C-alpha positions in Angstrom: 19.0 92.7 -66.4 19.7 96.3 -67.4 20.6 98.9 -64.8 18.4 102.0 -65.0 18.9 105.1 -62.8 21.3 103.1 -60.7 23.9 103.8 -63.3 24.0 107.4 -62.3 25.3 106.6 -58.8 26.8 103.2 -59.3 30.4 104.3 -59.1 29.8 106.3 -55.9 28.3 103.2 -54.2 31.1 100.9 -55.5 34.1 102.9 -54.5 35.4 100.1 -52.3 35.0 97.4 -54.9 38.5 95.8 -55.6 38.5 96.2 -59.4 42.2 96.1 -59.6 42.1 92.5 -58.1 40.2 91.4 -61.2 42.8 93.0 -63.4 45.6 91.3 -61.4 43.8 87.9 -61.6 43.4 88.3 -65.4 47.1 89.1 -65.9 48.2 86.3 -63.6 46.0 83.9 -65.5 47.5 85.0 -68.8 51.0 84.4 -67.4 50.3 81.1 -65.8 48.6 79.6 -68.9 51.1 81.0 -71.3 48.4 82.5 -73.5 49.1 85.1 -76.0 46.6 87.9 -75.3 46.1 91.2 -77.0 42.4 91.6 -77.7 40.0 91.2 -74.8 36.2 91.1 -74.8 34.6 92.2 -71.5 31.0 90.9 -71.1 28.9 92.9 -68.8 31.4 95.8 -68.7 29.1 98.1 -66.6 30.7 101.5 -66.0 33.9 100.2 -67.5 36.2 100.0 -64.5 37.8 96.7 -65.4 37.8 97.4 -69.2 39.5 100.8 -68.7 42.2 99.4 -66.4 43.0 96.6 -68.9 43.2 99.1 -71.7 45.7 101.1 -69.7 47.8 97.9 -69.3 48.1 97.9 -73.1 45.4 95.4 -74.1 42.9 96.1 -76.9 39.6 96.0 -75.1 35.9 95.9 -76.2 33.3 96.3 -73.5 29.8 95.0 -73.9 26.8 95.8 -71.8 23.0 95.8 -72.1 22.6 99.1 -70.2 22.9 102.2 -72.4 23.1 104.3 -69.2 26.1 102.3 -67.9 27.9 102.5 -71.2 27.4 106.2 -71.3 29.2 106.5 -68.0 31.9 104.1 -69.2 32.4 106.1 -72.4 32.7 109.3 -70.5 35.3 107.8 -68.1 37.4 106.3 -70.8 37.4 109.6 -72.7 38.5 111.5 -69.6 41.2 109.0 -68.8 42.4 108.7 -72.4 41.8 105.0 -72.4 40.9 103.5 -75.8 38.0 101.1 -75.3 35.3 100.1 -77.8 31.9 100.1 -76.2 29.1 98.0 -77.6 25.4 97.8 -76.4 24.3 94.2 -76.7 22.7 91.5 -74.6 25.4 89.0 -73.8 22.9 86.1 -74.0 22.5 86.9 -77.7 26.0 88.2 -78.4 26.6 88.9 -82.1 30.2 90.2 -82.7 32.1 89.1 -85.8 35.6 89.7 -84.4 37.4 86.8 -82.6 39.2 87.6 -79.4 42.2 86.2 -77.6 40.3 86.3 -74.3 36.7 86.8 -73.1 36.1 87.9 -69.5 32.9 88.4 -67.5 33.5 89.6 -63.9 31.8 91.0 -60.8 29.1 88.3 -60.8 27.7 89.3 -64.2 26.8 85.6 -64.9 24.7 85.5 -61.7 22.3 88.0 -63.3 21.5 85.4 -66.0 19.0 83.3 -64.0 17.8 80.9 -66.7 19.8 77.8 -67.1 19.5 77.6 -70.9 20.5 81.3 -71.2 23.6 80.7 -69.2 24.5 77.7 -71.4 23.9 79.9 -74.5 26.1 82.6 -73.1 28.9 80.1 -72.5 28.5 78.8 -76.1 28.6 82.4 -77.5 31.8 83.0 -75.4 33.3 79.8 -76.9 32.3 80.9 -80.4 33.8 84.4 -79.9 37.2 83.4 -78.5 40.0 82.2 -80.8 41.2 78.6 -80.7 43.6 78.4 -77.7 42.0 81.5 -76.2 40.8 82.0 -72.7 37.4 82.5 -71.0 37.6 83.8 -67.5 34.6 84.6 -65.3 33.4 84.6 -61.7 30.2 83.8 -59.9 28.9 83.9 -56.3 29.2 80.6 -54.5 26.1 78.8 -53.4 27.2 79.3 -49.8 27.4 83.1 -50.3 23.9 83.3 -51.9 22.3 81.0 -49.3 24.2 81.8 -46.2 25.0 85.5 -46.6 22.7 87.3 -49.0 19.4 85.4 -48.7 17.1 87.0 -46.1 19.4 89.9 -45.3 18.9 93.6 -45.2 21.6 96.2 -45.9 21.7 99.9 -45.9 23.7 103.0 -45.8 23.2 106.7 -45.1 25.4 109.6 -46.4 24.8 113.2 -47.1 24.2 112.7 -50.8 22.9 109.1 -51.2 21.1 106.7 -48.9 19.7 103.3 -49.7 18.0 100.3 -48.2 18.6 96.9 -49.7 16.4 93.8 -49.1 17.7 90.4 -50.3 14.7 88.1 -50.6 15.0 84.4 -51.1 13.4 83.1 -54.4 11.7 79.8 -55.2 14.6 78.6 -57.3 17.6 77.1 -55.4 20.5 79.6 -54.7 18.6 82.6 -55.9 17.6 86.0 -54.5 15.8 89.2 -55.5 17.5 92.5 -54.6 14.9 95.0 -53.7 16.7 98.4 -53.6 15.3 101.8 -52.6 17.5 104.8 -53.2 17.3 108.4 -52.0 19.5 110.7 -53.9 20.0 114.4 -53.0 19.1 116.9 -55.7 19.4 120.5 -54.7 17.7 120.6 -51.2 15.5 117.6 -51.7 16.0 113.8 -52.0 14.6 111.9 -55.0 13.5 108.3 -54.4 13.8 105.5 -57.0 13.5 101.8 -56.8 15.2 98.9 -58.6 14.7 95.1 -58.6 17.5 92.8 -59.6 17.5 89.0 -59.6 20.6 86.8 -59.1 21.1 83.1 -59.1 24.0 80.7 -58.9 24.6 77.0 -59.3 27.0 74.4 -57.9 30.5 74.5 -59.4 30.0 71.0 -60.9 27.0 72.4 -62.9 29.1 75.2 -64.3 31.9 72.8 -65.2 29.5 70.5 -67.0 28.0 73.4 -69.0 31.5 74.7 -70.0 32.7 71.2 -71.1 29.5 70.7 -73.1 30.5 73.9 -75.1 34.0 72.5 -75.7 35.9 74.4 -73.1 38.8 72.8 -71.0 38.5 74.0 -67.5 42.1 74.8 -66.5 41.5 76.0 -63.0 38.8 76.8 -60.4 39.8 79.4 -57.9 38.3 81.3 -55.0 38.2 84.9 -53.9 40.9 86.1 -56.4 43.5 83.5 -55.3 45.9 82.3 -58.0 46.1 79.0 -56.2 43.5 76.5 -57.5 40.9 75.3 -55.0 37.6 76.4 -53.5 35.1 75.7 -50.9 31.5 76.5 -52.0 30.3 77.0 -48.4 33.3 79.1 -47.1 34.4 81.1 -50.2 32.3 84.0 -51.5 33.4 84.1 -55.1 34.4 81.3 -57.5 36.6 82.0 -60.5 36.8 79.8 -63.6 39.8 79.8 -66.0 38.8 78.0 -69.3 40.5 77.4 -72.6 39.1 76.8 -76.0 
């Protein structure tokens, strides 16, 4: 899935997203595993919020995303903030990067946008191939409980002076999957322009992700919930599940 015009307003709508919590989780995982990390690959980097923050912490960061529009925003921000990040336009399900990294990350439910089981397994294998021996792969997904009990069948919306939207989350035929039907109204001069986007998300039980990771060769060092550094999770009660894996 590639964001279209949504990229223009993404950061305005995501101002409350706790990006720094992902950075803190990453750094804590590096410390707790004892991994030596300098070079990080961020899969599904979007507008670059996490990549840029990690670059400012001293890591050498490469951000990959399918959306040229999102990467344009990310590049502008990294230039303005004097953060050195390499941006690459690629589909993470067919990743082709010759460099090997100390760590690969994929946050903010990027993996949930890959709805085909074989494509997820391929992405995990590509992450395995791209990380150095002993390197880490960290990612998060929505829990099955969050998709089924919170998102599915719900309607969300907001109204501001500059941007308004209505967001329908429709249940799909596949288990633990939804379609996001979004309609935006964005102020331009004295008028509001409307545009629509449709995004699909799907998740799987933790045991399924673990099996796929192990099939690739990863050791799953820890499974966490909602940014906690303490291992443990409840698929019905927790919203977001984090995986810490080692090659």
